PAGUGU-850127 format. One record per atom (N, C-alpha, C, CB): x negated, y, z. Coordinates in steps of 0.001 Angstrom, whole numbers, padded with zeros to 6 digits, always signed. Glycine has a CB too. Layout:
XYZ;...
//
This chain:
-000869-001235-000039;-000102-000023+000044;-000772+001095-000004;+000609+000051+001091;-002022+001154+000787;-002796+002399+000896;-003517+002664-000291;-003723+002381+002004;-003757+001505-001050;-004560+001623-002305;-003673+002110-003368;-005214+000281-002733;-002485+001695-003408;-001392+002281-004358;-001235+003678-004047;+000023+001574-004230;-001158+004198-002842;-000957+005614-002472;-002085+006352-002797;-000659+005815-001069;-003335+005838-002620;-004586+006578-003035;-004676+006891-004693;-005887+005643-002563;-004074+005809-005375;-004101+005902-006824;-003158+007056-007159;-003670+004530-007536;-002030+007285-006635;-001245+008293-006840;-001477+009705-006260;-000163+007865-006488;-002456+009821-005615;-002876+011063-004978;-003997+011695-005683;-003253+010837-003579;-004101+013083-005443;-005071+013943-006211;-006164+014125-005106;-004396+015446-006801;-007353+013823-005503;-008567+014167-004596;-009025+015495-004942;-009781+013158-004741;-008887+016394-003899;-009255+017688-003915;-010054+018169-002717;-008125+018428-004071;-011283+018464-002850;-012193+018667-001511;-011535+019848-000764;-013898+019054-001858;-011350+019659+000587;-010976+020541+001284;-009361+020819+001352;-011715+021533+000872;-008708+020180+000749;-007351+020106+000678;-006590+018922+001110;-007059+020331-000499;-005465+019090+001518;-004760+017797+002047;-004403+017061+000513;-003170+018200+003144;-004216+015773+000846;-003734+014915-000349;-002226+014744-000223;-004458+013433-000390;-001680+015239-001249;-000198+015127-001646;+000079+014034-002577;+000302+016393-002295;+001035+013228-002338;+001476+012186-003215;+002058+012877-004617;+002615+011284-002425;+001745+012230-005730;+002069+012773-006839;+003272+011879-007425;+000839+012898-007701;+004213+012732-007914;+005425+011889-008563;+005061+011424-009950;+006816+012779-008688;+005625+010172-010051;+005293+009445-011333;+005795+010297-012579;+005997+007953-011340;+004874+010456-013652;+005193+011109-014781;+006356+010433-015460;+004042+011207-015623;+007148+011248-015937;+008326+010584-016905;+007718+010470-018372;+009828+011618-016976;+008085+009686-019075;+007697+009519-020239;+008684+010317-021287;+007587+008087-020418;+008111+011173-022093;+008835+012019-023041;+009558+011325-023889;+008054+012831-023771;+010856+011844-024176;+011803+011358-025021;+012629+010274-024450;+011198+010946-026174;+012466+010116-022944;+013055+009009-022460;+012366+007581-022771;+014365+009065-022951;+011326+007599-023285;+010744+006261-023556;+010962+005772-024916;+011278+005271-022638;+010326+004863-025456;+010437+004562-026837;+011807+003945-027177;+009322+003645-027238;+012265+003285-026209;+013604+002644-026594;+014887+003746-026791;+013990+001550-025369;+014696+004891-025932;+015764+005886-026088;+015351+006692-027367;+015926+006850-024745;+014037+006954-027646;+013712+007646-028849;+014266+006899-030130;+012187+007812-028921;+014050+005599-030155;+014358+004959-031309;+015917+005025-031444;+013784+003534-031298;+016744+004805-030240;+018182+004906-030452;+018679+006209-030870;+018866+004548-029284;+017958+007205-030600;+018442+008693-031001;+018030+008778-032497;+017662+010010-030039;+016986+008305-032972;+016359+008395-034305;+017607+007522-035337;+014595+007571-034252;+017724+006284-034856;+018728+005534-035651;+020196+006171-035631;+018792+004072-035098;+020568+006531-034405;+022109+006863-034298;+022242+008203-034860;+022721+006840-032755;+021234+009196-034920;+021456+010501-035296;+021834+011147-034282;+022290+010679-036261;+021993+012617-034361;+022320+013476-033245;+023874+013310-032929;+021933+015005-033592;+024132+013407-031673;+025412+013370-031139;+026072+014625-031099;+025391+012847-029907;+027315+014805-031939;+028041+015919-032111;+029158+016005-031077;+028529+015955-033458;+029314+017193-030542;+030153+017430-029424;+031187+018170-030049;+029502+018145-028233;+032538+017894-029787;+033667+018550-030204;+034420+018893-029166;+034382+017871-031064;+035004+020144-029183;+035804+020595-028018;+037138+020038-028351;+035828+022213-027787;+037976+019478-027320;+039280+019006-027463;+040120+020112-028082;+039829+018539-026139;+041184+019694-028832;+042016+020823-029488;+042817+021583-028376;+043078+020209-030620;+043080+020974-027377;+043869+021632-026245;+043147+022873-025421;+044205+020480-025201;+041672+022573-025765;+040858+023512-025088;+040220+024635-026080;+039754+022715-024351;+040862+024505-027428;+040321+025608-028418;+040970+026904-027958;+040707+025305-030056;+040469+027927-028429;+041118+029284-028260;+042481+029405-028842;+040277+030344-028884;+043370+030220-028452;+044559+030293-029056;+044615+031026-030249;+045411+030747-028248;+043891+031635-030657;+043730+032390-031952;+043444+031388-033059;+042551+033473-031869;+042570+030220-032456;+042246+029385-033670;+043343+028317-033814;+040783+028684-033546;+044128+028082-032807;+045212+027349-032819;+046321+027789-033795;+045648+027303-031546;+046560+029188-033466;+047488+029920-034466;+047140+029890-035826;+047604+031290-034166;+045765+030095-036167;+045332+030278-037461;+045463+028823-038213;+043837+030880-037435;+045199+027722-037481;+045299+026437-037896;+046803+026037-038301;+044749+025584-036809;+047619+026605-037330;+049054+026335-037672;+049563+027098-038971;+049951+026754-036444;+049046+028329-039078;+049572+029106-040311;+049089+028484-041399;+049191+030564-040395;+047960+027989-041549;+047353+027502-042676;+048158+026113-043075;+045773+027306-042381;+048554+025447-042071;+049298+024246-042441;+050889+024540-042916;+049257+023267-041153;+051242+025638-042368;+052631+026055-042849;+052755+026872-044237;+053244+026938-041741;+051495+027393-044611;+051575+028178-045820;+052170+027560-047059;+050296+028596-046138;+051966+026308-047314;+052511+025684-048530;+054094+025785-048406;+051991+024114-048679;+054490+025600-047429;+056040+025588-047141;+056597+026870-047078;+056404+024924-045848;+055891+027821-046680;+056389+029386-046443;+056320+030052-047858;+055328+030314-045288;+055464+029801-048736;+055216+030565-050013;+056521+030471-050978;+053868+029939-050785;+057087+029219-051194;+058417+029268-051926;+059433+029987-051341;+058947+028020-052129;+059631+030026-050015;+060495+030830-049324;+060371+032416-049674;+060252+030555-047886;+059206+032679-049534;+058723+034200-049756;+059148+034629-051247;+056953+034357-049572;+058731+033573-052214;+058893+033989-053565;+060599+033935-053844;+057953+032937-054599;+061269+033013-053380;+062883+033172-053469;+063328+034415-052831;+063683+031966-052736;+062938+034851-051808;+063420+036015-051151;+063178+037231-051925;+062834+036143-049854;+061878+037329-052496;+061542+038603-053406;+062280+038271-054744;+059783+038853-053682;+062593+037169-055233;+063367+037025-056403;+064820+037719-056260;+063481+035513-056711;+065341+037286-055055;+066759+037683-054757;+066820+039256-054518;+067315+036870-053431;+065784+039655-053983;+065683+041126-053768;+065649+041866-055116;+064396+041478-052932;+064863+041417-056036;+064626+042100-057418;+066056+041852-058016;+063281+041387-058416;+066729+040724-058007;+067822+040503-058627;+069046+041499-057974;+068057+038979-058540;+068948+041806-056766;+070022+042690-056261;+069873+044119-056670;+070081+042633-054784;+068404+044408-056826;+068157+045832-057276;+068614+045960-058796;+066543+046233-057108;+068242+044975-059521;+068740+044942-060929;+070171+045068-061055;+068356+043719-061596;+070844+044330-060179;+072255+044427-060365;+072924+045831-059962;+072869+043319-059571;+072316+046380-058796;+072792+047645-058522;+072404+048719-059685;+072243+048043-057154;+071316+048653-060227;+070811+049549-061283;+071913+049465-062511;+069237+049064-061769;+072207+048145-062770;+073130+048024-063925;+074545+048546-063556;+073216+046521-064399;+075058+048510-062412;+076422+048816-062192;+076296+050463-061894;+077107+047845-060896;+075226+050826-061406;+075265+052487-061381;+074992+053140-062664;+074183+053101-060395;+074126+052673-063363;+073520+053435-064634;+073856+052834-065803;+072030+053532-064660;+074470+051536-065878;+074881+050851-066985;+073635+050713-067907;+076068+051561-067645;+072437+050543-067323;+071278+050419-068273;+070312+049482-067283;+070553+052058-068784;+069927+048303-067886;+068987+047484-067214;+068422+046540-068133;+069567+046804-066089;+067820+046996-069339;+067173+046223-070354;+066010+045332-069762;+066641+047177-071439;+065955+044111-070126;+065014+043165-069681;+065215+042760-068177;+063647+043723-069908;+066239+043146-067564;+066362+042774-066198;+066643+041189-066042;+067508+043631-065559;+066351+040725-064826;+066543+039352-064475;+067922+039274-063653;+065264+038804-063625;+068960+038823-064294;+070346+038785-063695;+070851+037276-063736;+071387+039788-064539;+070030+036334-063696;+070479+035005-063628;+071514+034713-062329;+069180+034109-063565;+072597+034146-062925;+073712+033641-061699;+074436+035044-061300;+072834+032853-060094;+074275+035955-061881;+075033+037222-061295;+076385+037076-061453;+074667+038553-061941;+077193+037628-060357;+078490+037700-060255;+079023+038985-060792;+078840+037483-058958;+079410+039165-062216;+079851+040250-062674;+081378+040099-063210;+078896+040678-063649;+082251+039353-062688;+083562+039243-063042;+084329+040542-063206;+084170+038444-062112;+085004+040711-064486;+085737+041931-064683;+085037+043119-064509;+086792+041988-063882;+083635+043142-064655;+082808+044306-064470;+083197+045299-065733;+081165+043864-064424;+083083+046539-065379;+083182+047488-066598;+081607+047849-067016;+084115+048974-066173;+081140+047288-068114;+079899+047409-068691;+080095+047928-070146;+079160+046078-068622;+080953+048922-070411;+081190+049340-071660;+079918+050203-072052;+082545+050092-071729;+079381+049910-073298;+078154+050761-073716;+076955+050464-072763;+078505+052378-073661;+076963+049278-072095;+075644+049049-071163;+074529+048615-072119;+075860+047813-069934;+073306+048900-071544;+072192+048528-072378;+071477+047332-071635;+071203+049792-072632;+071682+046263-072174;+071348+044845-071572;+070298+044281-072681;+072839+043760-071389;+069661+044871-073445;+068626+044258-074389;+067653+043379-073510;+067768+045449-075219;+067588+042125-074164;+066661+041110-073646;+066769+040875-072172;+065274+041489-073958;+068035+041024-071661;+068201+040692-070215;+068495+039258-070116;+069326+041517-069529;+068043+038833-068849;+068115+037206-068517;+069482+037119-067823;+066775+036564-067411;+070383+036523-068577;+071693+036543-067905;+072187+035063-067976;+072748+037602-068620;+071419+034238-067868;+071677+032779-067755;+072435+032372-066630;+070483+032051-067717;+073668+031679-067003;+074675+031176-065936;+075261+032331-065234;+074006+030218-064858;+075244+033569-065534;+075929+034686-065004;+077437+034395-065446;+075305+036120-065561;+078420+035100-064470;+079683+034988-064560;+080189+036320-065130;+080233+034597-063289;+080684+036452-066305;+081023+037787-067004;+082402+037520-067459;+080007+038218-068281;+083198+036608-066891;+084644+036335-067278;+085346+037668-066995;+085340+035063-066416;+086150+037984-068206;+086950+039232-068169;+086462+040537-067998;+087764+039144-067277;+085030+040401-068261;+084168+041754-068163;+084434+042557-069512;+082426+041426-067991;+084253+043817-069295;+084505+044858-070446;+083188+045134-070885;+085279+046248-070023;+082777+044621-072057;+081426+044656-072779;+081475+045520-074045;+080969+043193-073185;+082475+046351-074292;+082715+046883-075583;+081547+047888-075895;+084142+047564-075644;+080974+047576-077043;+079723+048449-077473;+078573+048194-076696;+079965+049938-077365;+078578+047076-076074;+077192+046800-075201;+076276+046322-076052;+077280+045748-074006;+074900+046794-075659;+073680+046260-076452;+073182+045004-075862;+072493+047285-076483;+073336+044018-076513;+072823+042646-075908;+071940+042045-076947;+074053+041570-075530;+071177+042813-077665;+070258+042255-078671;+069057+041489-077809;+069657+043517-079688;+068951+040387-078128;+067904+039537-077670;+068137+038981-076156;+066580+040341-077774;+069410+039257-075668;+069624+038561-074389;+069883+037318-074296;+070495+039018-073762;+069404+036653-073251;+069643+035150-072821;+071047+034925-072138;+068478+034675-071748;+071965+034511-073015;+073280+034276-072521;+073335+032837-072331;+074387+034790-073438;+072525+031958-072183;+072640+030436-072090;+073572+030122-070947;+071204+029715-071849;+074707+029456-071284;+075491+028746-070308;+076294+029979-069440;+074441+027738-069326;+076401+031194-070139;+076970+032259-069310;+078568+032244-069785;+076143+033801-069579;+079295+032503-068581;+080734+032665-068826;+081136+034125-069268;+081501+032281-067539;+081634+033972-070593;+082288+035106-070951;+083798+034925-071427;+081491+035714-071964;+084436+034158-070672;+085729+033697-071062;+086619+035106-070842;+086245+032305-070102;+087371+035264-071920;+088404+036437-071652;+087799+037719-071720;+089070+036357-070277;+086488+037915-072000;+085656+039092-071841;+085971+039869-073108;+084073+038756-071658;+085668+041309-073139;+085997+042136-074276;+084824+042567-074925;+086792+043275-073922;+084249+042177-076072;+083142+042239-076651;+083190+043246-077968;+082780+040864-076920;+084353+043992-078151;+084578+044727-079449;+083325+045657-079660;+085996+045616-079413;+082746+045313-080886;+081756+046171-081340;+080366+046043-080642;+082262+047499-081206;+080298+044953-079723;+078917+044681-079138;+077893+044147-080084;+079018+043705-078027;+076738+044582-079847;+075550+044049-080635;+074881+042749-079989;+074439+045204-080739;+075222+041631-080622;+074701+040434-080024;+073655+039765-080991;+075877+039458-079687;+073169+040474-081895;+071960+039960-082684;+070830+039600-081937;+071495+040909-083622;+070478+038344-082390;+069201+037889-081537;+069499+037300-080160;+068242+039123-081281;+070672+037392-079612;+070989+036753-078396;+071185+035278-078478;+072139+037342-077860;+070867+034777-077321;+070758+033244-077188;+072148+032848-076563;+069418+032734-076184;+072985+031976-077404;+074431+031654-076972;+074459+030248-076900;+075577+032177-077945;+073478+029552-076386;+073629+028207-076120;+074669+027688-074961;+072323+027783-075826;+075730+026988-075274;+076456+026727-074175;+077207+027857-073529;+075640+026176-073308;+077197+029002-074152;+077997+030086-073781;+079540+030025-073975;+077508+031159-074469;+080304+030310-072825;+081832+030301-072945;+082383+031562-073407;+082494+029987-071636;+082852+031475-074762;+083445+032717-075333;+084866+032469-075543;+082780+033155-076658;+085440+031567-074969;+086688+031218-075139;+087572+032460-074879;+086990+030072-074291;+088840+032695-075629;+089724+033696-075350;+089189+035198-075369;+090261+033374-074094;+087826+035361-075822;+087266+036508-075805;+087649+037374-077092;+085872+036273-075638;+087275+038693-076986;+087671+039430-078153;+086341+039993-078799;+088720+040598-077766;+086101+039337-079991;+084809+039645-080641;+085071+040472-081873;+084026+038347-081013;+086085+041294-082004;+086533+042188-082848;+085208+043175-083295;+087756+042931-082138;+084690+043294-084476;+083553+044181-084782;+082332+043844-084112;+083854+045528-084463;+082140+042733-083397;+080928+042301-082716;+079745+041935-083833;+081307+040995-081765;+078685+042265-083679;+077574+042018-084624;+076921+040635-084074;+076456+043341-084657;+076939+039683-085090;+076437+038298-084667;+075519+037844-085792;+077669+037200-084427;+074444+036965-085387;+073672+036447-086416;+074442+035247-087084;+072300+036039-085866;+074187+034915-088303;+074774+033838-088967;+074426+032499-088298;+074359+033857-090383;+075643+031805-087982;+075519+030516-087234;+075319+030892-085858;+074360+029593-087731;+075349+031903-085189;+075068+032111-083896;+076038+031342-082933;+075080+033533-083673;+077176+031006-083345;+078076+030509-082473;+078102+028935-082514;+079385+031111-082774;+077194+028381-083303;+076925+026774-083416;+077019+026164-082176;+075519+026379-083967;+076491+026688-081153;+076370+025929-079778;+077108+026691-078767;+074845+025749-079272;+078034+027519-079202;+078828+028210-078176;+080217+027723-078212;+078805+029712-078357;+080999+027948-077063;+082404+027612-076881;+083300+028861-077252;+082656+027144-075379;+083955+028717-078422;+084567+030127-079126;+085989+029845-079332;+083861+030571-080683;+086622+028746-078947;+087983+028321-079156;+088776+029422-078651;+088337+026987-078479;+089817+029868-079403;+090794+031060-079228;+090344+032301-079123;+091538+030960-078166;+089050+032484-079451;+088378+033785-079441;+088957+034655-080756;+086681+033542-079503;+089091+035759-080582;+089792+036589-081402;+088597+037531-082096;+090950+037404-080529;+088752+037888-083494;+087938+038876-084080;+086671+038305-084666;+087630+039901-083096;+086695+037014-084889;+085141+036371-085271;+085243+036637-086865;+084858+034395-084830;+083989+037352-087150;+083869+037743-088661;+083560+036495-089390;+082704+038862-088968;+084010+036316-090700;+084017+035242-091399;+082575+034690-091511;+084647+035518-092640;+081590+035219-091576;+080294+034693-091503;+079547+034306-090083;+079543+035642-092166;+080498+034318-089108;+080053+033975-087830;+080029+032493-087615;+080873+034619-086842;+080869+031917-088195;+080957+030251-088190;+080813+029610-089505;+082364+029717-087649;+080196+028444-089479;+079849+027624-090450;+081147+026864-090945;+078755+026735-089960;+081053+026409-092201;+082205+025575-092618;+082440+024454-091661;+081995+025009-094010;+081468+023691-091326;+081514+022495-090432;+082064+022872-089099;+080118+021863-090252;+081858+024022-088676;+082468+024506-087282;+083925+024730-087498;+081784+025920-086704;+084357+025421-088704;+085681+025630-088687;+086452+024573-089075;+085980+026628-089379;+086015+023602-089930;+086622+022435-090081;+086975+021512-088882;+085879+021815-090903;+085685+021462-088163;+085761+020511-086936;+086779+021210-085842;+084149+020272-086235;+086878+022608-085783;+087882+023126-084724;+089447+022992-085340;+087503+024820-084340;+089572+022897-086759;+090790+022518-087147;+091186+021105-086907;+090895+022808-088413;+090336+020249-086852;+090645+018729-086423;+091024+018769-085030;+089373+017689-086589;+090242+019513-084245;+090622+019588-082831;+091991+020212-082573;+089595+020363-082089;+092388+021181-083358;+093843+021680-083212;+094837+020862-083569;+094097+022793-083917;+094634+020110-084613;+095493+019042-085199;+095670+018069-084295;+094991+018449-086399;+094482+017509-083668;+094633+016372-082635;+095185+016809-081415;+093348+015715-082304;+095237+018114-081291;+095964+018632-079937;+097371+019075-080142;+095206+019884-079293;+097808+018668-081215;+099322+019048-081760;+099663+020508-082077;+100389+018647-080686;+098776+021164-082606;+098907+022600-082957;+098755+022748-084568;+097744+023490-082147;+099849+022242-085299;+099533+022334-086915;+099339+023902-087294;+100914+021651-087906;+099888+024838-086786;+099646+026135-087251;+098202+026612-087036;+100582+027035-086608;+097626+026475-086018;+096303+026714-085802;+095309+025933-086690;+096064+026463-084456;+095609+024738-086827;+094840+023859-087641;+094847+024332-089045;+095342+022472-087554;+096124+024602-089663;+096088+025385-091073;+095258+026432-091088;+097371+025944-091509;+095385+027342-090102;+094501+028750-090200;+093078+028258-090189;+094749+029903-088841;+092574+027471-089509;+091210+027074-089351;+090587+026409-090558;+091112+026191-088225;+091530+025457-091081;+091108+024824-092363;+091139+025824-093471;+092007+023629-092727;+091994+026792-093355;+092095+027853-094465;+090731+028590-094273;+093485+028928-094312;+090216+029011-093161;+088971+029718-093130;+087698+028769-093669;+088747+030218-091607;+087887+027387-093266;+086862+026657-093767;+086766+026517-095324;+086953+025417-093168;+087946+026512-095895;+088040+026524-097261;+087365+027883-097910;+089536+026369-097608;+087704+028903-097222;+087131+030232-097510;+085538+030227-097588;+087604+031229-096396;+084874+029545-096631;+083641+029316-096500;+083017+028425-097608;+083494+028823-095270;+083707+027328-097991;+083245+026348-098826;+084484+025961-099750;+082653+025148-097989;+084802+026623-100766;+086005+026128-101675;+085959+024859-102175;+086183+026908-102825;+084684+024397-102446;+084804+023018-103102;+084771+021869-102121;+083664+022801-104112;+085105+022093-100864;+085157+021023-099872;+086611+020364-099953;+084831+021615-098378;+086424+019182-100538;+087736+018462-100781;+088316+017998-099456;+087547+017209-101747;+087611+017642-098555;+088005+017293-097274;+089005+018230-096514;+086834+017160-096540;+088483+019527-096576;+089120+020525-095914;+090590+020912-096633;+088120+021716-095860;+090618+020729-097947;+091823+020944-098648;+092745+019807-098393;+091577+021126-100098;+092364+018630-098101;+093177+017380-097877;+093721+017634-096383;+092223+015896-098042;+092835+018096-095468;+093199+018580-094014;+094205+019408-093991;+092166+019254-093307;+094088+020537-094826;+094994+021673-094625;+096473+021107-095284;+094339+023146-095434;+096328+020233-096253;+097508+019853-096809;+098488+018966-095916;+097163+019187-098001;+097684+018072-095072;+098358+017430-093996;+099051+018436-093023;+097372+016573-093257;+098159+019344-092480;+098644+020363-091422;+099882+020957-091867;+097620+021511-091147;+099957+021345-093261;+101138+022047-093906;+102123+021161-093946;+100927+022581-095263;+101996+019774-094278;+103188+018857-094243;+103819+018723-092835;+102773+017443-094739;+102901+018767-091948;+103359+018524-090564;+104316+019649-090218;+102143+018457-089528;+104222+020766-090697;+105037+021779-090408;+106303+021953-091501;+104142+022993-090319;+106487+021091-092321;+107511+021043-093241;+107286+021854-094471;+108683+021432-092621;+106039+022388-094841;+105795+023209-095975;+105375+022134-097102;+104636+024374-095656;+106217+021575-097705;+106086+020372-098461;+105384+020978-099865;+107642+019564-098669;+105928+022070-100297;+105238+022510-101669;+103850+023027-101559;+106039+023633-102359;+103616+023724-100274;+102188+024057-100103;+101119+022850-099938;+102107+024930-098884;+101748+021958-099265;+101051+020587-098892;+100632+019929-100325;+102169+019489-097972;+101890+019849-101056;+101528+018992-102400;+100440+019794-103205;+102942+018754-103441;+100531+021197-103169;+099622+021841-104123;+098095+021751-103457;+100131+023457-104405;+097962+021628-102083;+096542+021315-101493;+096153+019728-101948;+096574+021484-099670;+097009+018854-101887;+096782+017531-102251;+096234+017532-103798;+098142+016690-102044;+096981+018102-104754;+096640+017960-105978;+095297+018738-106209;+097746+018371-106813;+094958+019653-105594;+093768+020379-105789;+092459+019499-105199;+093950+021826-105054;+092826+018941-103923;+091824+018063-103384;+091599+016854-104309;+092231+017607-101986;+092676+016272-104909;+092602+015148-105861;+091639+015584-106935;+094026+014763-106471;+091652+016765-107458;+090853+017200-108610;+089386+017201-108042;+091337+018696-109198;+089169+017826-106977;+087727+017735-106414;+087268+016291-106060;+087611+018612-105096;+087922+015493-105714;+087635+014064-105508;+087326+013460-106668;+088677+013349-104920;+087966+013636-107624;+087802+013153-109009;+086645+013604-109569;+088857+013516-109862;+086166+014840-109341;+084836+015350-109869;+083807+014714-109140;+084657+016864-109766;+083886+014333-107901;+082957+013571-107174;+082775+012151-107567;+083305+013617-105862;+083646+011738-108279;+083572+010365-108819;+084305+009356-107808;+082008+009945-109043;+085306+009857-106830;+085952+009116-105929;+087372+008998-106626;+085913+009767-104471;+087639+008101-107695;+088843+007957-108223;+090036+007366-107268;+088619+007158-109353;+089650+006455-106448;+090553+005854-105776;+091325+006848-104682;+089876+004700-105193;+090599+007700-104239;+091000+008724-103212;+091935+009767-103951;+089658+009474-102543;+091252+009993-105210;+091957+010940-106069;+093462+010629-106533;+091133+011083-107264;+093508+009261-106767;+094742+008729-107124;+095802+008636-106071;+094524+007499-107636;+095387+008484-104614;+096274+008417-103659;+096763+009919-103338;+095666+007672-102495;+095780+010723-103515;+096389+012163-103423;+097428+012657-104318;+095395+013087-103582;+097184+012201-105459;+098055+012568-106611;+099388+011944-106376;+097460+012099-107995;+099516+010735-105878;+100741+010005-105628;+101385+010763-104397;+100454+008396-105336;+100650+011123-103544;+101054+011893-102213;+101816+013142-102610;+099725+012341-101291;+101155+014048-103590;+101637+015165-104217;+102925+014949-104899;+100690+015638-105103;+102900+013895-105739;+104175+013584-106651;+105325+013308-105553;+103931+012129-107760;+105099+012512-104461;+106223+012206-103750;+106823+013573-102906;+105819+010989-102801;+105935+014369-102509;+106385+015606-101701;+107122+016486-102879;+104979+016489-100906;+106715+016573-104044;+107394+017280-105020;+108914+016789-105477;+106490+017263-106148;+109064+015426-105247;+110371+015005-105556;+111420+015527-104671;+110423+013621-105556;+112543+015981-105302;+113591+016546-104379;+114272+015380-103599;+114703+017387-105213;+114645+015459-102356;+115430+014492-101633;+116774+014321-102240;+115564+014879-100215;+117395+013082-102203;+118796+012881-102862;+119827+013578-101899;+119190+011206-103068;+120726+014169-102476;+121846+014814-101871;+123042+013965-101565;+122250+015863-102697;+123852+014149-100543;+124990+013377-100321;+124766+012181-099426;+125511+012964-101572;+125872+011986-098872;+125715+010941-097644;+125447+009457-098257;+127205+010901-096642;+125807+009294-099570;+125787+007875-100263;+124254+007772-100922;+127108+007738-101568;+123990+007282-101970;+122878+006987-102669;+122513+005686-102652;+121912+007682-102296;+121380+005345-103274;+120913+003978-103627;+119786+003604-102787;+120510+003863-105077;+119438+004448-101724;+118234+004381-100893;+116957+004709-101347;+118099+003230-100455;+117108+005460-102589;+115737+005904-103129;+115098+007026-102248;+115883+006456-104644;+115863+007800-101578;+115187+008824-100602;+114538+008168-099437;+116222+009849-100032;+115024+006998-098996;+114438+006317-097805;+113135+005652-098317;+115474+005211-097141;+113190+005184-099596;+111894+004555-100152;+110926+005480-100347;+112053+003864-101415;+111412+006797-100944;+110287+007900-100944;+109599+008100-099728;+110801+009215-101292;+110424+008490-098665;+110001+008720-097374;+108937+007794-096878;+111099+008673-096538;+109319+006421-097039;+108506+005367-096469;+107175+005375-097239;+109233+003957-096550;+107220+005611-098587;+105995+005653-099232;+105092+006775-098966;+106215+005599-100521;+105683+007970-098814;+105073+009241-098432;+104366+009065-096908;+106278+010443-098453;+105108+008283-096214;+104541+008054-094822;+103328+007047-094862;+105696+007473-093838;+103545+006125-095761;+102326+005183-095841;+101129+005945-096312;+102574+003957-096830;+101233+006755-097368;+100082+007416-097962;+099523+008330-096837;+100480+008245-099306;+100212+009110-096259;+099803+009912-095056;+099034+009323-094098;+100847+010376-094391;+099541+008059-093640;+098846+007092-092645;+097491+006778-093287;+099728+005666-092369;+097330+006475-094455;+096038+006084-095178;+095172+007324-095180;+096294+005555-096719;+095825+008305-095616;+094934+009580-095792;+094505+010512-094453;+095749+010538-096783;+095270+010408-093436;+095054+010875-092168;+093569+010730-091615;+095992+010191-091324;+093054+009392-091540;+091720+009238-090956;+090723+009692-091734;+091416+007960-090647;+091038+009886-093026;+089969+010621-094011;+089952+012058-093721;+090321+010452-095614;+091009+012533-093651;+091235+014177-093283;+090588+014505-092071;+092805+014636-093066;+091068+013926-091025;+090651+014371-089660;+089400+013749-089195;+091707+014077-088661;+088559+013932-090097;+087120+013519-089756;+086350+014573-089401;+086425+012859-090823;+085457+014604-088365;+084496+015599-088029;+083390+015600-088801;+084099+015514-086780;+082949+016686-089305;+081747+017019-090116;+080581+017128-089191;+081926+018347-090927;+079309+016728-089696;+078068+016955-088850;+077577+018289-089058;+076945+015971-089156;+077219+018861-088092;+076830+020316-088071;+075165+020395-087980;+077584+021099-086715;+074645+021321-088633;+073168+021361-088736;+072741+022604-087767;+072658+021572-090379;+071833+022295-086966;+071493+023278-086036;+070191+023933-086375;+071456+022709-084709;
//
């Protein structure tokens, strides 16, 4: 023990001997040094509940930012739409405004400037748009049912799916074929060039199927005005006239239609139409008696009309 103590003491002449503490190996010894080298430095992270409040708030805001941005954009869009709506109602001028889904039922917008306005899905039913400037406006799926558009400028406007039923288009300026994808039934004042032959003919077929022969006759007549050599429209108008008891006019339409079909090489159809016209032109026998010839004529005419009706009431393809 004494020898061990002497080994750990420092010999100093004239001074007491103090025991020396054993020296510690640097880096905690070779084993601890190797463990630190292989494992790398130990990273210390502060628990989230001990982080500063500002850092937790910033982290939360960053996490919620993707959800909040669409709400902010929607709010800004609504505010812009409201401002545009107020400007339109006050000044009747809002060219290029974004007015999608706007509620403008029976609004007074006479002579309003709405050039290139975005009016998709807006409700303008019963609105007064006489003389309005709507060049280049987007009216896709907009409701203009019963609206007054007299003298309105709709050139270049997009009218896909637009509801123009029962509206007044007297004097309105439209591009050729602009109503090809719109709903315009019972609209008034449509210019002759506003609708194609196929559109007018198909509208006449719909009126005939709905049990409205006078409207069907009018629409078939407008289709003939667009395309005078359309044998099918002549035949359809003849049937619409016959349904109203206008036998003489119906016979004339059948004969002209037979001529057109013969020119096209359809001799069978032309022969049937000539027979139908002949039956209509024969006077009905008078008196209570008779030999049954009138009944045979009526039966023959009915059979011909039944054979011709599916041909006449056929929808025509429309080119878009």
